[in-house]
N, C-alpha and C positions, 0 to 999 in steps of 0.2 A: 505493499500500499505506500509506504513512504517514498520507493522509487518510483513508483507510478505519479505520485504527487511531484516529485522532483522534475520528472522528465515532461510534466505539463509546464513547470516554470521554466525549465533549463532551454527546452526546445525553441519556445518564443523568443527567448533571449538570443541564442543563437541566429534565430532568422533577423531579427534586428541588427545584432552586429555585422551579418552577413551584408544586410543592406547598407549600412554606414560605411563600410569599407567600400563596397562598388561605390556608392556616392564620393568618397574620398577619391578613388581611383579616375572615377571619370572627371572630377574637379582640377585633377593634374592636367590632363589632355584639354579641357576647355577650361580657357581663362576667364570666361565670363561667370562660369558657374561657381558660386559659393562653397568653400568646402564646410563640412559640419562645423569646425571650429570658430572660421569665419562667421557663418551664419548665426550661431550662438554670441558671439563677441558683438555683431552689429543688431541683434535682436533681442538681447537680453534684458534690456529695459522695458520691453513690452511684455516678456515672460515674468521678470522679478516683479514688477509694477503690474500686475492684471486688470486692475480695476482703476488705474492712473487716468483721468481726462485732461488731456491739454490743449483740445482742439477738437475741431468736428470730426477728423479723421486720425488725429494723433491721439490714440487712445490707447488702453492695454488691451492686449488681445482676449482678456476675459470679457470684456465690456461689448469688446467687438463681437465676440461669438454670443454673447447674450442677446444683443439686437438681432442676429440673424435667427438665432433659436426662436425669438419671440415670433418674429414672422412665418417662419416654420411652422411653428404650431399652431398657429393661426390658421394657416393655409391648410395644413395637414388635417386639423379638425372639421374645417368646413369640407374638403373632400370626401373624409370618411361618413360624415352626415349624411351626405348626396350618394356614396357609391354603396354603403351596406346595404341600405334597403333596397336600391336599384338591383345589387346582386342576388340578393332573395326573391324578388320578384321575377327576374329572368330566369333565375334556376327552378323556380315553380311554374312558370308559364312557358310553353313551348311555343305559343304564339309570339309572347312578347321577346322569346330568344332569337327566333327568326327574323322579327321586325328590326330589333336593335342591333344584333349582333354586326351586320356590315356598318352601320354607323360608328360602333365602337372601333371595329378594326381600321377604320378610315381616320378615326380623329387620335387613336392611340399613340401613332409613331410620330405625330406633329411634335417638332421642338420648342422648347419654351422660348427659344429665341424668335420663333414665330408667334407665339400667343402673347406675348409681353406687349409688342406693338399695338395688338387688337386692344388689349386691356388699356393701354394708355389713351387708344381712341374712347373707349367704352365712358372710361372711370375719370380720364385726365389729370389723374394723381399718379406719383409712383407706389404710393403704398397699397391702396387698393387693387392698382394693376398687378402688383407682385403677388397677393393674396389669389387674385382671381387665376393668375396663370401657375401658382402651386397647386392649388385645389384641381384645376382642370389636368394639367399633367401627373399627378400623383394618384389620382382616384380610379384608374383603370386597373391597376393589380388587384385593388379590393374587390372590384366590381366581378372581375373573370372569376377569382378564387373564390369568392362567396357563392358565385353560379356554380361553379365545378362542385363545391362542397355540398350544396343542396342536391344538386343531381346523382352525387356519391352516394347519399342516404339509400341502406337498402331498403328494399320494399317492406320486410318484415317490419320495420319500424313503424311505417306508415300502417300497416295492418293492426299492430299492437294498440296503436293510438285510436285507431276504429273501433276496436272490440272493448278497449276500456272507455269508451266513447268520451274521450277529452276535448273539451272545447277547443276553438281557433287558439285562444290566448296559450291554453297549457300546452296544446301540441306545438306552439313555437317554442315556450320557454323550455319544455321537457324533453322535445324530441328534436326539433330543428335547429336550436342554437347550440346545445351540448355536441351534435354528431358534426357540425359544420365548424365549431371552433378552431380546429387546427389548422382549416383553411383559410377562414377569416384572419386569423393572425399571420399565416403567410404572407397573405393580401397586405397587411398593415406594415409588415416589417418591409416589403419592398416599395409601399406608397411611401412610407417613412423615407427611404433611401433616396428615391427619387426627388422628394419634396425638400431635401437638403441638397442634392443636385442643384436643382431650381432655383432655391434662393442663391445662390452663389452667382449663376448666370444673371440672374435680375439684378442684383445689385451692382455687378459690373455694368450693365447697360443703362441704369438709372443714376449710378453714382452715389448711392444712399449709403450712410455709415454702415457696416458691418463686416464681415470676413470678404465677402465679395468685392464690394465698394473700395476697401483697403486695400486688395490686391490689385484692383485694376489702377487705383492710385501711383501705386508703388513700382509697378510696371510702367506706366508714363513716365514716372521719376526714374527710372532704370535702376532701381535700388534691388537687386535679386535676389539678396539674403533675406529682405522682408517678403518677397513672393514665395520662396521656401517656407520660409515661416506659416505663411498664409495656407499654401498645400498641406503642411503637417498638420496644421490645425483643422482643416477641413476633414482629414484622415482620421485623427483622433476623434473627433466630434461626431462622425459618422460611425465609428466603430463603437462608441458608448452608446449612441442612440439604438443600435441595432442590438446590443446586449440587453439594454434596459426593456425593449420590446419583447425580448425572450423570456426574460425573468417574470416579466408581468403575464406572459403566456403561461408559463409554468406553474405560476402561483395561481391563474384563474382556473387551470386544468385541476390541479390538485384539490382547488376549493370546491 
């Protein structure tokens, strides 16, 4: 057991060290790419003072991530509120599935870079346009996975509900939701990952304070170490969000 836990700790550490060495090696070849140590030296003020605010964009990395996370949370929740019932309806109705599936397949691959200008036209402000883009881009995995979960419910479950004469509400809460929960949370995790990707693109285009806005500003200023700081922050936050969603799924399934 001890060795197993040790491997769980050591193997990720070896992976991180390997990537760090690769980064260092590439920085020796590419003069513009800062090494890990140089990145730390030029970015440590943003890390050691994560909630310090010196200007609109000159803020600690914690504050910038906070701004982005708030937008992601709003857009993701909006998308989930729309996508979850839509997924249930499509899964339960073959007519709705045949009617809406072509529409979903057309809308699903559209890039956030295409939706954001439409959001700006509709709302004329960057904040609601970003929420519109996040919700629209992130909702499709939840719709498709929820619908797949409903269609995967064994017919025996429905037969038992009929024999017990369960009301529609009890059928939904006692049969439908527990049986589809793994599918729903798979959709939520995918949707949350997409929402995090979309907010970075949205902030880069609109220049609003956040990880994406800071990244774009530093790119225009040719401060490459800060670009790498943003990239690492985006990856770490995305990893934490996925783990939190997985922990929530486990907690609900056990309960």
